[in-house]
LODOBA-412038 format. One line per field, with one value per residue (C-alpha): residue number from 1; x, y, z. Coordinates in pm, 1 decimal, decimal comma, always signed. Each point is the difference from the previous one (the first is absolute). Layout:
REM LODOBA-412038
nr	c(NUM;...)
east	c(X;...)
north	c(Y;...)
up	c(Z;...)
***
This chain:
REM LODOBA-412038
nr	c(1;2;3;4;5;6;7;8;9;10;11;12;13;14;15;16;17;18;19;20;21;22;23;24;25;26;27;28;29;30;31;32;33;34;35;36;37;38;39;40;41;42;43;44;45;46;47;48;49;50;51;52;53;54;55;56;57;58;59;60;61;62;63;64;65;66;67;68;69;70;71;72;73;74;75;76;77;78;79;80;81;82;83;84;85;86;87;88;89;90;91;92;93;94;95;96;97;98;99;100;101;102;103;104;105;106;107;108;109;110;111;112;113;114;115;116;117;118;119;120;121;122;123;124;125;126;127;128;129;130;131;132;133;134;135;136;137;138;139;140;141;142;143;144;145;146;147;148;149;150;151;152;153;154;155;156;157;158;159;160;161;162;163;164;165;166;167;168;169;170;171;172;173;174;175;176;177;178;179;180;181;182;183;184;185;186;187;188;189;190;191;192;193;194;195;196;197;198;199;200;201;202;203;204;205;206;207;208;209;210;211;212;213;214;215;216;217;218;219;220;221;222;223;224;225;226;227;228;229;230;231;232;233;234;235;236;237;238;239;240;241;242;243;244;245;246;247;248;249;250;251;252;253;254;255;256;257;258;259;260;261;262;263;264;265;266;267;268;269;270;271;272;273;274;275;276;277;278;279;280;281;282;283;284;285;286;287;288;289;290;291;292;293;294;295;296;297;298;299;300;301;302;303;304;305;306;307;308;309;310;311;312;313;314;315;316;317;318;319;320;321;322;323;324;325;326;327;328;329;330;331;332;333;334;335;336;337;338;339;340;341;342;343;344;345;346;347;348;349;350;351;352;353;354;355;356;357;358;359;360;361;362;363;364;365;366;367;368;369;370;371;372;373;374;375;376;377;378;379;380;381;382;383;384;385;386;387;388;389;390;391;392;393;394;395;396;397;398;399;400;401;402;403;404;405;406;407;408;409;410;411;412;413;414;415;416;417;418;419;420;421;422;423;424;425;426;427;428;429;430;431;432;433;434;435;436;437;438;439;440;441;442;443;444;445;446;447;448;449;450;451;452;453;454;455;456;457;458;459;460;461;462;463;464;465;466;467;468;469;470;471;472;473;474;475;476;477;478;479;480;481;482;483;484;485;486;487;488;489;490;491;492;493;494;495;496;497;498;499;500;501;502;503;504;505;506;507;508;509;510;511;512;513;514;515;516;517;518;519;520;521;522;523;524;525;526;527;528;529;530;531;532;533;534;535;536;537;538;539;540;541;542;543;544;545;546;547;548;549;550;551;552;553;554;555;556;557;558;559;560;561;562;563;564;565;566;567;568;569;570;571;572;573;574;575;576;577;578;579;580;581;582;583;584;585;586;587;588;589;590;591;592;593;594;595;596;597;598;599;600;601;602;603;604;605;606;607;608;609;610;611;612;613;614;615;616;617;618;619;620;621;622;623;624;625;626;627;628;629;630;631;632;633;634;635;636)
east	c(-891,0;-154,7;-349,1;+96,4;+277,3;-239,5;-248,3;+270,9;+118,0;-355,1;-52,7;+325,8;-88,2;-342,3;+155,0;+244,4;-277,3;-220,2;+290,0;+70,5;-361,8;-8,9;+316,0;-148,6;-322,0;+124,1;+371,2;-22,2;-314,0;-87,3;-179,0;-367,5;-116,3;+266,8;-100,4;+205,5;-188,6;-347,9;+109,2;-50,9;+313,4;-75,5;+109,1;+169,3;+346,5;+249,6;-59,5;-377,7;+29,5;+230,1;-239,8;-294,1;+178,8;+107,4;-351,5;-170,0;+241,3;+216,7;-253,8;-84,1;+361,6;+68,3;-290,1;+31,7;-5,3;-16,1;-89,2;+160,0;-142,9;+193,4;-289,2;-357,9;-109,7;+172,9;-161,8;-344,2;+26,1;+236,0;-115,8;+271,1;-16,1;+6,6;+276,8;+214,9;-64,3;+125,4;+297,6;+97,8;-49,1;+231,0;+249,6;+273,7;-66,6;+19,3;+326,8;+30,1;-18,4;-317,0;-162,6;+75,9;-128,5;-327,4;-69,5;-320,3;-23,7;+244,2;-55,1;+158,3;-7,6;+102,8;+234,2;+179,4;+63,7;+125,7;-279,0;+19,8;-140,2;+271,6;-206,2;+262,3;+77,3;-370,1;-65,1;+298,7;-139,5;-331,2;+170,5;+206,6;-310,4;-16,2;+345,5;+206,6;-240,2;-105,3;-335,6;-132,5;+52,2;-178,9;-290,2;-26,2;+9,0;-268,0;-223,1;+50,0;+157,2;+333,5;-19,1;+309,4;-52,7;+105,2;+259,3;+184,0;+361,2;+87,0;+288,2;+125,7;+158,5;-324,8;-202,9;+255,4;-20,3;-380,3;+7,4;+261,1;-210,9;-302,5;+217,2;+82,3;-369,0;-152,8;+305,6;+310,2;+287,4;+225,0;+348,5;+289,0;+241,5;+321,7;+321,2;+113,3;+359,8;+103,1;+358,7;+118,7;-259,6;-254,3;-347,9;-315,5;-304,6;-344,6;-233,4;-359,2;-256,5;-248,1;-313,2;+12,3;-210,4;+55,9;+153,3;-139,3;-348,6;+12,4;+96,0;-273,6;-265,5;+115,9;+18,0;-352,6;-126,9;+185,6;-114,7;-361,4;-261,1;-235,8;+170,4;+334,2;-21,0;-2,8;+84,7;+106,0;+128,8;+371,6;+99,8;+323,8;+139,5;+262,0;+359,3;+270,6;+343,1;+285,0;+288,4;-65,6;+202,2;+221,5;+92,5;+72,8;+215,1;+212,3;+67,1;+62,3;+255,6;+179,5;+8,6;+126,6;+287,6;+78,0;-2,8;+225,7;+252,9;-41,0;+177,1;+315,4;+56,3;+341,2;+72,0;+337,6;+171,9;-274,6;-213,5;-337,6;-167,9;-376,8;-191,2;-266,1;-166,8;+173,9;-108,4;-354,1;-148,4;+117,5;-214,2;-348,3;-223,2;-249,4;-251,6;+85,4;-137,6;-346,1;-299,2;+114,3;+368,7;+54,1;+331,0;+114,3;+314,7;+252,4;+210,6;+195,4;-184,4;+247,4;-96,3;+63,4;+324,6;+137,6;-71,2;+176,4;+301,0;+27,8;+4,0;+286,3;+193,6;-48,6;+85,6;+330,6;+85,4;-72,2;-160,4;+101,2;-327,4;-202,4;-247,1;-296,1;-226,4;-323,9;-98,7;-348,7;-52,7;-370,0;-116,7;+354,7;+220,2;+376,8;+250,2;+322,1;+337,0;+324,7;+260,6;+226,9;-242,3;-9,0;-232,6;+1,1;-185,6;-235,3;-276,8;+231,1;+135,0;-345,5;-120,2;+302,8;-66,5;-364,9;+100,9;+255,3;-239,3;-336,6;+47,5;-13,6;-303,8;-184,5;+76,0;-25,9;-106,1;+341,8;+45,8;+371,5;+216,4;+372,9;+240,0;+218,8;-115,5;-58,3;+236,7;-133,9;+223,9;-136,0;+175,2;+28,1;-178,2;+35,1;-314,9;-165,4;-9,9;-355,4;-244,8;-375,6;-172,8;-61,3;+363,0;+130,2;-238,3;+103,0;+367,8;-47,7;+125,3;-320,8;-252,1;-324,4;+54,0;-348,7;-355,8;-344,6;-348,8;-337,5;-339,1;-330,6;-355,8;-111,2;-365,5;-195,9;-39,2;+371,7;+100,7;+84,8;+211,9;+181,3;+54,2;+153,6;+232,0;+116,4;+36,7;+215,4;+205,9;+63,4;+113,3;+252,9;+119,2;+372,0;+52,3;+344,7;+130,7;+348,2;+300,7;+176,5;-292,8;-239,1;-365,2;-301,8;-338,9;-338,6;-161,1;+289,5;-6,4;-373,9;-119,6;-345,8;-281,7;-232,2;-233,8;+248,7;+274,1;-220,2;-152,9;-364,4;-238,9;+15,4;-40,0;+232,2;+1,4;-171,9;-102,5;-10,0;-195,8;+62,4;-117,5;+95,8;+293,6;+218,4;+296,2;-153,3;+224,4;+343,6;+79,7;+20,2;+282,1;+178,0;-43,0;+150,2;+300,0;+43,9;+14,6;+249,9;+221,7;-56,6;+116,6;+303,3;+113,3;+23,9;-70,9;-361,4;-4,0;-376,4;-296,5;-347,7;-252,2;-357,7;-254,2;-183,0;+148,6;+5,0;+38,1;+126,8;+340,9;+269,7;-78,0;+113,9;+165,7;-233,4;+75,6;-249,2;+33,9;-175,9;+162,2;+178,9;-28,7;+60,0;+290,7;+208,8;+373,4;+307,5;+373,7;+234,7;+307,5;+179,5;+273,3;-210,2;-330,3;-316,5;-264,9;-366,4;-215,0;-372,8;-212,2;-364,0;-292,3;-370,3;+42,8;+370,6;+266,9;+371,4;+278,1;+360,0;+325,7;+294,8;+365,9;+307,9;-127,6;+163,5;-63,2;-193,6;-162,2;-336,5;-167,5;-342,9;-171,9;-371,4;-145,5;-337,8;-312,4;-116,1;-375,2;-140,8;-337,7;-300,1;-178,8;-350,9;-284,0;-190,0;-301,2;-44,8;-327,1;+50,3;-322,4;+134,9;+10,9;-304,7;-201,2;+140,9;+358,6;+258,3;+374,6;+322,8;+173,3;+288,2;+101,2;+59,2;+330,6;+131,6;+295,1;+338,8;+373,6;+310,5;+376,1;+230,4;+373,7;+244,9;+371,2;+228,7;+344,0;+273,2;+107,5;+262,5;-270,1;+71,8;-309,5;-32,7;-322,8;-320,0;-329,8;-356,6;-298,5;-298,2;-349,6;-304,3;-327,4;-331,7;-323,5;-197,7;-367,1;-225,9;-235,6;-313,6;-195,5;-372,4;-274,5;-301,6;-245,6;+246,7;-26,7;+313,0;+116,3;-110,8;+251,4;-64,9;+78,0;+323,2;+95,4;-79,0;+232,5;+275,2;-23,0;-71,4;-256,7;+120,4;-252,9;+101,0)
north	c(-6056,1;-135,1;+127,9;+131,1;+213,2;+140,3;+91,5;+174,7;+190,3;+102,6;+129,6;+191,0;+142,6;+100,0;+172,0;+183,7;+109,6;+99,9;+185,0;+176,1;+106,2;+104,4;+198,9;+177,1;+79,4;+70,4;+59,2;+364,4;-22,1;-102,6;-335,7;-41,7;+4,0;+237,4;+301,5;+280,6;+120,4;+78,8;+12,2;-291,7;+19,6;-311,9;+45,9;+335,1;+89,3;+122,6;+358,7;-37,6;-158,1;+275,5;+264,6;-174,2;-21,1;+364,4;+112,5;-200,2;+31,5;+301,1;+268,5;-185,6;-5,4;+355,0;+136,7;-248,0;+152,9;-198,2;+135,9;-197,5;+41,5;-56,4;-182,0;-117,0;+292,0;+245,9;-164,9;+31,5;+351,4;+207,9;+210,5;-47,2;+351,3;+177,0;-223,2;+57,3;+372,8;+17,9;-227,8;+196,4;+339,8;-85,2;-210,6;+265,8;+97,0;-338,2;-183,3;-321,6;-195,6;+177,6;-47,7;-372,1;-55,5;+181,8;-116,2;-196,3;+0,0;-57,0;+66,6;-258,1;+121,6;-252,6;+245,0;+89,1;-368,1;-62,3;-250,7;-133,1;-293,3;-223,2;-22,4;-159,7;-273,3;-78,0;-20,3;-231,3;-228,0;-10,1;-59,2;-290,4;-199,8;-300,6;+57,0;-126,6;-285,8;-98,9;-101,2;-152,8;+328,9;+182,2;-241,6;+41,0;+380,0;-4,2;-233,7;+128,3;+342,1;+134,6;+312,3;+216,3;+260,0;+357,0;+118,0;+318,8;+82,7;+268,0;+225,7;-201,6;+302,3;+197,0;-286,8;-42,1;+371,3;-20,4;-316,1;+144,7;+311,5;-213,2;-209,2;+312,0;+45,5;-347,0;-221,8;-47,0;-65,8;-285,5;+88,6;-243,6;-53,9;+184,1;+123,9;+330,4;+111,9;+257,5;+75,3;-329,7;-213,5;-197,1;-82,4;-136,8;+218,7;-141,3;-88,2;-111,1;-157,0;+236,0;+45,0;+148,9;+23,6;-297,2;+146,4;-284,8;+40,4;+376,4;-42,9;-259,9;+228,8;+291,3;-214,3;-124,5;+354,0;+149,4;-275,0;-1,1;+110,6;+126,5;+331,4;+175,2;+78,5;-263,6;-35,6;-258,4;-22,3;-64,8;-296,9;-57,3;-352,4;-166,8;+62,2;-206,1;+148,6;-136,4;+34,8;-136,7;+60,3;-304,6;+100,4;+356,6;-127,9;-205,5;+314,0;+208,3;-248,1;-12,5;+379,6;+35,5;-235,7;+207,5;+323,1;-148,8;-105,1;+294,0;+76,7;+195,9;+243,5;+96,6;+320,7;+157,1;-171,7;+76,3;-280,1;+62,1;-264,6;+33,4;-199,5;+26,6;+341,2;+123,8;-295,8;-25,4;+297,7;-158,3;-310,4;-39,7;-305,2;-127,5;-284,4;-246,3;-335,2;-133,2;-148,5;-217,6;+81,0;+362,7;+129,5;+332,2;+74,9;+266,6;+209,3;+325,9;+320,9;+121,7;+368,9;+14,2;-196,5;+212,8;+324,4;-122,0;-131,2;+326,6;+183,9;-222,3;+70,4;+374,9;-19,4;-162,5;+308,6;-122,0;+287,1;-85,1;-172,2;+118,2;+284,5;-32,7;+216,1;-97,7;+65,6;-49,0;-103,1;-54,2;-266,1;-127,0;+119,3;-22,5;+10,9;+185,1;+1,7;+182,7;-183,1;-213,5;-15,3;-312,7;-136,5;-276,4;-302,2;-30,0;-183,0;-293,2;-6,1;+2,9;-277,0;-212,1;+57,5;-95,6;-327,7;-76,6;+71,6;-120,0;-188,2;-351,9;+80,8;+148,0;-290,6;-302,5;+117,5;-73,0;+163,1;-80,0;+304,3;-42,6;+105,6;+212,5;+354,8;+49,7;+249,9;+218,2;+234,8;+326,8;+84,4;+326,8;+9,0;+239,8;+209,0;-2,0;+350,9;-59,5;-265,7;-44,7;+60,7;-373,2;-86,2;+258,3;-127,1;-363,2;+92,8;+187,4;+319,3;+170,6;-104,1;+101,0;+298,1;+16,3;-95,6;+90,8;-131,3;+158,3;-162,1;+141,7;-122,4;-139,9;+19,6;+78,8;+368,8;+42,8;-108,9;+360,4;+47,0;-325,1;+117,3;+327,5;-183,4;-224,4;+293,1;+201,8;-308,7;-60,6;+361,0;-10,3;-355,1;-10,3;+366,8;+94,5;+211,2;+110,8;-56,2;+257,4;+220,9;-55,0;+78,3;-216,2;+176,7;-174,7;+283,9;+23,0;-377,1;-69,8;+339,2;+147,4;-247,6;+89,5;-173,1;+73,6;-187,4;-305,0;+57,2;-42,2;+140,8;-183,7;+58,4;+264,9;+220,1;+329,5;+258,2;-246,4;-268,7;-275,8;+95,6;-64,5;+173,3;-73,4;-202,0;-111,7;-268,0;+122,8;+112,0;-371,9;-23,6;+300,1;-149,0;-330,7;+179,4;+209,3;-304,7;-179,9;+308,7;+41,6;-358,8;+43,6;+302,6;+251,2;+367,4;+104,1;+362,7;+54,8;-190,1;+98,5;-215,3;-46,1;+235,8;-303,7;-297,9;-330,7;-301,7;-228,0;+168,6;-3,2;+259,8;+344,0;-134,1;+89,9;+238,3;+223,8;+116,2;+293,9;+110,7;+240,5;+123,8;-313,4;-220,1;-284,7;+47,0;-177,1;+8,3;-282,1;+75,5;-323,0;-41,5;-211,7;+55,3;-138,1;-164,8;+19,6;-295,2;-53,9;-312,1;-57,0;-237,4;+82,9;+64,7;+71,2;+244,4;-58,6;+254,1;-123,2;+196,6;-168,8;+86,6;-37,4;+1,2;+284,9;-201,0;+262,0;-115,3;+160,9;+24,0;+147,7;+146,5;+68,9;+252,1;-9,0;+121,5;+350,1;+60,3;+253,4;+129,0;-233,4;-118,6;+104,2;-208,7;+91,4;-159,8;+16,7;-87,6;-172,5;+13,9;-271,8;-255,2;-209,4;+113,3;-150,9;-13,4;+96,2;-52,0;+165,9;+175,3;+138,3;-135,7;+275,7;+41,6;+267,1;+213,7;-79,5;+40,8;-213,3;+34,3;-272,6;+38,3;-173,7;-49,4;-117,3;-142,4;-156,5;-357,6;+127,3;+160,5;+361,2;+218,6;+129,4;+193,3;+0,0;+178,1;+27,6;-71,9;+172,5;-71,3;+210,0;-165,0;+183,0;-163,1;-207,0;+88,6;-301,7;+7,4;-215,4;-41,5;-69,7;-50,9;+234,5;-10,6;-200,7;+67,4;+155,9;+34,6;+314,1;+255,9;-108,4;-364,1;+110,7;+197,1;-302,6;-205,0;+255,5;+134,0;+367,7;+76,1;+236,3;-7,7;-10,7)
up	c(-4741,8;+316,8;+73,9;+349,6;-146,1;-255,7;+271,8;+200,9;-305,5;-77,5;+352,9;-12,8;-341,9;+126,2;+300,3;-221,9;-235,7;+292,2;+159,3;-326,4;-39,0;+366,2;-49,8;-300,3;+186,1;+355,1;-43,3;+104,0;+214,0;+353,9;+19,7;+88,1;+362,2;+134,6;+208,7;+149,1;+305,4;-128,1;-366,6;-237,8;-211,7;-206,4;-360,2;+65,4;-118,7;+254,5;-106,3;+29,3;+344,3;+124,0;-125,2;+168,8;+334,5;-20,2;-92,2;+277,8;+290,3;-87,5;+102,9;+322,5;+110,4;-114,9;+206,2;+287,5;+346,8;+323,6;+345,4;+280,5;+351,0;+320,9;+168,9;-40,3;+216,4;-231,2;-302,3;+159,0;+142,7;-214,5;-288,2;-261,2;-146,9;+337,5;+132,6;-306,4;+14,5;+358,7;-64,3;-306,6;+161,8;+288,8;-194,9;+11,4;+361,0;+171,6;+47,3;-196,5;+325,6;+113,1;-337,7;-1,1;+352,0;-62,3;-352,7;-48,5;-378,7;-285,7;-368,8;-231,4;-359,4;-264,1;-171,9;+323,4;+70,6;-352,8;-72,2;-355,4;-197,1;-152,7;-318,8;-222,3;+253,7;+50,1;-373,1;-46,4;+272,3;-184,6;-334,0;+139,0;+103,1;-231,2;-139,0;+287,3;+89,4;-348,6;-147,5;+321,9;+185,9;-282,9;+16,7;+375,0;-26,9;-268,3;+201,0;+354,0;-49,8;+120,3;+215,3;+50,7;+272,6;-68,1;+251,1;+84,6;+66,5;+257,4;+88,9;+297,7;+169,5;-23,8;+145,9;+278,8;+83,6;+19,9;+210,2;+235,8;+45,8;+91,1;+235,0;+201,5;+82,7;+33,2;+43,1;+207,9;-241,2;+107,6;+116,8;-25,8;+284,0;-77,4;+153,2;+149,0;+44,9;+258,1;+104,8;-144,6;+181,1;-202,9;+127,4;-157,0;-56,6;+58,8;-282,0;-17,5;-226,8;-154,8;-200,8;-346,6;-311,1;-230,8;-315,1;-209,7;+143,8;-53,8;-364,3;-51,5;+150,5;-214,0;-312,5;+53,9;+40,3;-295,1;-237,8;+113,9;-248,9;+270,9;+80,0;-33,7;+372,3;+270,7;+367,4;+254,9;+355,6;+51,1;+213,7;+188,9;+15,5;+217,0;-111,7;+172,7;+53,1;-210,4;+244,9;+349,7;+315,1;-49,4;-356,6;+104,5;+286,2;-242,5;-202,9;+312,6;+136,1;-334,0;-36,9;+357,7;-81,1;-311,0;+201,5;+263,6;-263,4;-240,8;-325,0;-82,1;-287,5;-128,2;-191,8;-82,6;+290,8;+251,7;+142,9;+158,1;+211,5;-25,9;+258,6;+268,7;+22,1;-317,4;-212,7;+137,0;-193,1;-325,2;+40,9;-141,9;-42,2;-255,5;+5,7;-275,7;-113,8;-76,1;+180,8;+286,3;-44,7;+95,8;+138,1;+145,4;-198,9;+111,6;-235,6;-13,1;-88,2;-260,8;+20,5;+377,3;-23,5;-285,0;+187,4;+314,8;-191,8;-192,3;+333,8;+118,9;-318,5;+36,2;+366,1;-94,9;-204,9;-349,7;-191,1;-356,4;-81,7;-296,7;+7,3;-232,9;-206,8;-171,0;-359,5;-144,3;-359,6;-60,2;+243,0;+61,2;+287,8;-37,2;+285,1;-81,1;+177,5;-71,1;-205,7;+217,9;+291,5;+206,4;+261,2;+263,5;-136,8;+293,9;-187,6;-75,6;+354,9;+158,6;-234,2;+95,1;+371,3;-42,7;-164,9;+270,0;+285,3;-127,2;-328,0;+147,6;+213,7;-297,8;-234,0;+229,0;+343,6;+150,7;+342,1;+27,8;+70,1;-59,6;+275,9;-226,6;-72,0;-376,0;-159,9;-282,3;-197,8;-135,0;-325,4;-185,3;-333,1;-291,2;-3,8;-342,3;-141,5;-120,8;+117,6;+22,3;+330,3;+46,7;-80,4;+247,8;+266,6;-56,0;+16,7;+325,6;-163,1;+117,3;+263,8;+163,1;+230,4;+149,0;-85,3;+128,4;-73,7;+65,6;-42,6;-115,6;-4,8;-332,4;-103,3;-317,3;+88,0;+72,0;-349,8;-98,7;+310,6;-72,6;-358,8;+124,0;+238,7;-281,7;-240,1;+242,0;+82,4;-370,4;-46,8;+283,7;-63,5;-88,9;+87,5;+129,5;+288,0;-115,1;+225,2;+216,5;+95,2;-287,9;+81,8;-82,3;-26,1;-15,0;-196,6;-246,4;-49,1;-16,9;-119,9;+40,2;+57,4;-286,3;-240,1;-278,5;+185,6;+53,3;+343,8;+100,2;+261,6;+332,0;+372,4;+146,9;+311,0;-80,5;+263,6;+286,2;-186,3;-251,1;-345,2;-360,2;-167,9;-302,5;+120,6;+327,7;+149,2;-111,3;+354,8;+82,0;-254,3;+153,9;+346,7;-112,7;-155,0;+314,2;+224,3;-224,7;+6,9;+374,9;+69,1;-229,9;+199,0;-283,1;+88,7;-67,6;-114,1;-43,0;+138,1;+121,1;+179,4;-119,0;+147,9;+140,2;+183,7;-189,3;+225,5;-278,3;+8,1;+270,2;+266,3;-113,9;-313,0;-285,8;-285,2;-180,5;-360,8;-169,5;-322,5;-9,3;+359,9;+209,7;-97,0;+139,1;-56,9;+133,2;-48,4;-95,8;+211,0;-96,3;-261,6;-239,1;-177,9;+158,3;-219,1;+106,0;-101,9;+58,3;-33,8;+88,1;+25,9;+25,5;+373,4;+67,5;-111,5;+59,0;-55,9;+12,8;-18,6;-174,7;-28,6;+217,0;+356,5;+195,9;+316,6;+196,1;+323,9;+77,3;+341,1;+62,8;+303,9;-37,7;+242,5;+172,2;-173,0;+92,2;-11,8;-244,1;-111,2;+36,9;-311,6;-102,7;-138,0;-314,6;-165,3;-376,0;-171,9;-333,9;-201,9;-229,9;+282,6;+97,8;+300,0;+319,8;-128,1;+259,2;-18,8;+112,9;-289,3;+207,5;+341,3;+255,5;+184,6;+234,2;-99,6;+154,1;-44,5;+43,0;-46,2;-132,3;+66,7;-233,5;+66,9;-281,2;+82,2;-207,6;+74,1;+243,0;+211,7;-94,3;-36,5;-354,7;+53,3;+203,5;-45,7;+122,9;-223,5;+159,5;-129,1;+84,2;-99,2;-23,3;+117,1;-249,5;-14,8;+29,3;-297,6;+5,7;-322,5;+24,2;-249,4;-14,6;+292,7;+209,8;+376,8;+152,4;+357,3;+179,9;+117,1;+357,4;-85,8;-159,4;+310,2;+216,3;-221,3;+44,2;-355,0;-50,0;-270,6;-266,8;-278,3;-363,5)
***
């Protein structure tokens, strides 16, 4: 055997032997020279490395809390504890808009932002060093070291909510050019570049703070960066011209021998737009809003005298909601018809950007379908058997001290979710549905209005849920049979359209005067609550006239000394507001314009005492100074 071949075989045999020995020694262990963050994981098994990462970084992330200032001045001058105390004390009193505009400090807790260490992924990266690159990579790692930085993953929606909140104070969010449609005429709406917080930079700053060994608490100043718009005037104009051509041509729907031409001012409300694409290739794409189109088509069908459509009832089985119809019921297949119209009108534009509009008016036939006697909620919604009747969203300020209030809102929303108002005069009651707000039923102590001030009470916050339900019912046009306003005015809600709850004395009740059941659904985030009514839309048209405010009793100012606060502390616990009253008039008509009912909702609001909390030995204004400021002293 030639000598060269023998040498090669020897080298190969040596490598195999060495590899076998290496496999026996290091087969289940991380190679030498590898670090994860500050941890030397050389020679560790996967399990040992995971435990080391959890032990070193887990507590830091769990306890991590970042304070984000709106400006350098705020960072230099604000006392964090006093600022948070004032923000938290007035969180329920200020409107969301006011709170955002005036906010100078945000608290970013790791848990709230869903921050987590992808431990398994990091350990696998460490374990793969020297296995994917072979012996040379191992030698390099052993000689020079291989550092793998520890990173965090975040709840993207939570980070976006935080960043958007900061944008409202220090930034000017960019606004794309768009289109507006009025009476069948399409125009472009102006957009502009903006300045916003970089989401990537924000996550990096938070990650650095949460993983730091120096302290579980850290702070930094937020910065707004340039944000270019995605849709410019020229792009919006292309979409506007195309949509105008579509409106001018229109679309026709045929049903049982009738043909309805939908164009111009009738078609305009159906059209919505979305920004689609990626960096450098954004487009403003039009489409049909199916819920609006279905409601209008159903009105045309009813107006033509067809009343044999299905009526529905809802049945709950655990967490599942079933939609039931009588045997032999049928319904117009509006979902299919609207989808076909959307494809005819906008399909080519959406897929290829084509702006060609054919001369012939598209013809879409609405067929009858056999209504399933039993279907899931999602199936019935997809079929168009049921639809959204009305929806309403309220916002609330989210901060560490409002966690209990947020919990109560979520708890009440969970209890009323998927509740049903029976057809033909059935009554829905908030108190009967949610029950008494007690510790036993899962509620906590949170800010509520008590004797003209904000103080803690079990169930504080559930009036926001009642108010959201009330407004959804108000917009749907159903008769409201019992509703009381809060004793104090809350600017976050529509003027004169709040609803107070106090079990069992104050309730919110309403009547379902339609021929099908109405399902009440609630969904929420950490700062929003949405209540939506589903069923067969009775087609009521609601108009509102809000009266002028009438002045009431002036507010008083009180000073409270809190011995637990540091000397010199001074903050507003309750913002003062004068009493006042207002009347909202609602008129409900059917689609033919006939008045079904109208009523006044009158709200009388008491004054809110301004309460100022001070630490011991803190100077206060004299009575004369208060009089000069137009505030009458009252004492405590």
